[in-house]
N, C-alpha and C positions, 0 to 999 in steps of 0.2 A: 468480692470474689472475681468479678469481671475485670476490675481495675488491675488486680494482681496478674490475671492472665494476659492482659494487654501490655503490661510492662511499661515501656517508654512511649507506647503508641496512644494517640488520642483517637485516630481513625485509620485502621489498617487498610481499608479499601483505597485510600489515596495513593498507595504505592503499587496498586494493581494497574499495569499498563493498559489493560483492556477496559478499565472504567473510564468513562468520558467525563472530564471535569466540566463544571458550569462554564468556565472560561478557558478557551484554548489560546494561550499566549502565542503571539507572533503568527497566528493564522486567521486573525480577525478579518483581514482584507479578503482572503479567499472565501471565507464563510459568507461574507456580505455579497460577493460577486456570484456565488453559487445560488444563494437565496434569490437574488434578483433574476438570475437566469431562468430558474424554474417557477418563479412566481406566477406566470400566466396559467399554470395548471389549476390553481385555485379558482380562477375565473372562467374555467371551461375552455381556455384557449391552448393552442399548441406552442410550446416554447420554440424559439428559433433553432436551438441546438441541443445536443447532448453534451456530456462532459467526460474527459479523461483526466484522472489524477495520477501522476506517476512520480517516482523518486525512490531513493534508497529506503531500506527499512527504518522504522522508528523515527519518522519525520512528521507524523501526524496525519498521514493520508486517510487511513481508516477512521480515525477519530473524527476528522472533519466530515467525511462522508456520512458517518452515523449521526453526527450532530445535525446535519441537514435533514436527515430522515426524522430525527427527534423533534426538530422545530416544526416540520410539516405535520407530524402526527399530533403534536400538542395544540397547534393553532388552527389547522384547517383539515382535520381528519374527516369531516363530513364531505369534503370536496376532493381530497387527494388520498388515495391509498398508498401506503409505503411498504417496501419490501427490501430486505437485506439477504443476499445470498453469497456465501463464500465458495468460490468455484474450486478451491483446493479441498473442500469437504464434500460438496455436491458434485460428483464427478461425471455424471451422465446427463444428457439432455432431459431424460425422463425424470431424474431426481430434481433437476432445476425447475422443470415445469410443475412438478408436484409441490415443491416448496413455495413457489409463487402462488399457486392455487390455495395452499394452506394458509399463507399469510394474508391473502385477500379475503378468503371465505371462512377461515377457521374450521375447515373440514378437510379430511384426508381424501386422497384420490389415488386410484390405481389405474386410471385410464392412460391410454397412449398419449404421446406428447401433444399432437394436434387437438385431440378431444379435450385434454386437460386445459390447454391454453384457451380453447374456444369457450369452455365453461367459465374460465376466469374473466374473459372479456365480456361475456354475457352478464356476469355478476356486476362488473363495473358499469356497464351500460344501464342496467336496471336501477342501479343506485346513483346514477349520474355522477360517477367519479372518474377521475383520471388516475394514472399510476406512475409512481416514481420508484425505480429500482436501483439499488446499488449492487453491482457485481464486484465483489472484492477478490483480489488475487486472480483476476481474469486471465492473466498470462500463464497461470498454473493449471488451467482447465485441461483435464486429461480425458474427458469423455467424448472426444471428437473435436471438430473444428469450432472454435469460438465464433468465427465469422458466420458459419451456418446457423449456430444457435441464435445469434442476434437477428439474423434475417428471419428465422422461423418465428421469433418472438414479435418482432416489430411489424413485419409486413401484414399479417392478418388483421392486426389491430387497426392499422391505418386504412386498409382496403375494405374490410368486411363489417367493421363495427364503427360506423360513422359517429363522430363525436367523442369517441374514446381515444385519448391521447396517452401514449406510453413514452416516457423518457428515462434514460439510463445514465448512471454515473459509473464509469469503469475505473477501477483502482488497480494499478500495476506496480509491483515492486521491481524497481530497476530504473536506470536512466534512459530507458528506451522501451518502446512497445511496437507491435506490428499489427496492422489491420489491412485487409485487402482493400484495394482502391474502390471496389463496388460498395463495400460496407462502409468505408470511410466517407464516401460521398453521400450515402443515405443517412449516416449518423450525423454528419457535419459537426464533429466534436470540437468543443473549445478545450484547449489543453491547459492544464494547470500543473506545472512542474514544481514540486516541492523540494527546495534545496535543503541540505543538511543544516541543522541548528549549529551555530557557532558556540564556542565555550561560554560566552556571556549570556546568550539566549538560554542555553542549558542551565546555567546557574540561576537565572531568574525563574525558570520553570520549576527547578528543584527546590528553590527557596520557598516558593509558594506552596509546593506540596509538603515541605517539611513543617511549615507554619500550620497547615491544615491537619497533618498526620501525626506529628509528634507533640508531646506535652511541652510546655514552655521551658526554655533554657536547656533543652536536651542536646542540641547540636549548634555549633557556631557557624557563622557565615563562611569563615575561613575553611572549615571542613567541608561545607557544602560545595564551595568552589573547587576544592581538591577533588571531590567526587566528579564534578562536572568536567574537569580537565582530564581526568584519568580514564573515565568510562569510555568504552568504544562507541556507545550511543545512548540515547535517553532510556531505552528499555533496560540496558545493562545498569545504568545509574540507579534506576528505581529498584532493581533487584539488589543492588549493593545496599541501598538505604533500608530496604525491607529486612535484609539479613542482619545488618549492623544493629538495627533496632531490637533484634531478638537476642543479641549476645552481649550488648553493653550493659553496664551496671550504673544506673542512675543518670549517667551522662556519657555521651559518645566521645571517645578520644581518638587521636590519630592512630594509635595502635589498633583500635577496633576497626577503623577504616582499612588499614593495611591488611589485617586479618581477613576482612570481607573480600578484598580484591584477590587474595590467594585462594579463596574458596569459591567465589562466584566468577566464572569466566564468561566474558562476552565474545562476540564475533571479533576476530583479529582485525586490527586496523590495517588499512592499506599501507604496505611497507615496500618501498622500491629500493631499499639500500642493500638487500641481499639477493638481487637478481643476477642471473648469469649474463655473460656478454651478449648472447643471442637474445635473451629476454629483454635486456635493456635496449638493444637495437630495434627490436620489433615494437616496443613501447614508444620509442621516439618517433617511429614512422606512423604509428596509429594516432599519436597526438597531433601530427601535422595535418591530418585529413579527417573530414567528417565521417566518411566511409572509406573502407579499403578492403580489398579482397586478399585471400591467401596467395593467389597468383601474383598479385602486385607486390606483396611482401617478399615472395620468393624471388621475383626478378630484381627487386631492390637489393636483396642480400647477395645474389649472384654478382651483381654489378659492383657493389661497394665492399663486400666482405669475402666473397668466394662461394663455392658451390655448397648447397645444402638441399636436403629432400623436403618435399611438401609435408611428409609425415612428421619431420623434425619441427617444422614451423607449427603444425597443428598441435603437437604435444606441448610446445612452449606456450602457445596461446591458451590451451586448456589450463595450464598452471597459472597463468596471469588471471584467468577468470576465477579460478578456485581461490586465489588470494584476494579477490575482490577489486583488482586494479583495473581490469577492463571487462566489458561485456560484449556479447555478439549475438547475432541472430542469423539463421539461414534464410536468405531472401530469394536467391535464384541460382540456377546452375549455369555456369559458363565453362563448359568442358567439365573439369572436376573441381572448379573453384567455388568456394563459399564466400559470401560477403560478410565482413565483420565490422561491428560498430564499437567505437570506444565509449567508455563511460564519461 
């Protein structure tokens, strides 16, 4: 009965992008470096730095961070408590503090932030444990200032609970992230930028998933490569394979793959071929500089192309961001100017 329900699948979970495989291909180096960075926690010492993992979606950031927590939990749980918090889900400092307390103590708490964290640190001290926290999607935190949250979390542990060391891994979706200088200096983060997987890497990852997830001889390597090259990212590719495994009859064909791509849409790939003249001009200037302001872009355009309003530039930049071609952050005010960062 179960075999009939599974159809062509041997293990459905393999195609779930949130399931962490035993081996994360092409991220072994980063895993090794992160384990080495936080290893002092198990011996009661304070690691030299925290970590920031950043990059575009679907490049293994969260999987690597959770893999690190899993390794510490499996191997040194008696010495290091671990905690995973998605800041796109836990939206206030109170929710974050309560979640950390729950994962450390396995008890619920309705106390205010300071009392909740104090109780967490007391538990750690009594159990002679240190704490490693992953803050996923930290740039999506909407419950106030992430910088204030980090200071609230880290300062009391270091100053009032001697011997308790708290270290964090911040995970950010995007080719950039922003921390205040004061927080950056206290975190002393080591940065890990995860580049996009190329088509060959995606093929190898998908090939391994197909071997684990499908019955034998269900899909050819040629079709796996087709999926790797056409999918917008790895998450999209896994969704395609999951879908096609449910519609194919005995063996997956090219027609099945084509059908899956019409039904399962991924994020649009960056496409610069259909940009307006203004958008193309702005993009060329952004690519020339690490940082550039709207005011500078405005002056460049006036000098080289003619007059245009700041609002017109802002509208075009917003479109470029929506298309996933550039990204930007508000850093400081210079008159009415924002500073924009390229991806």
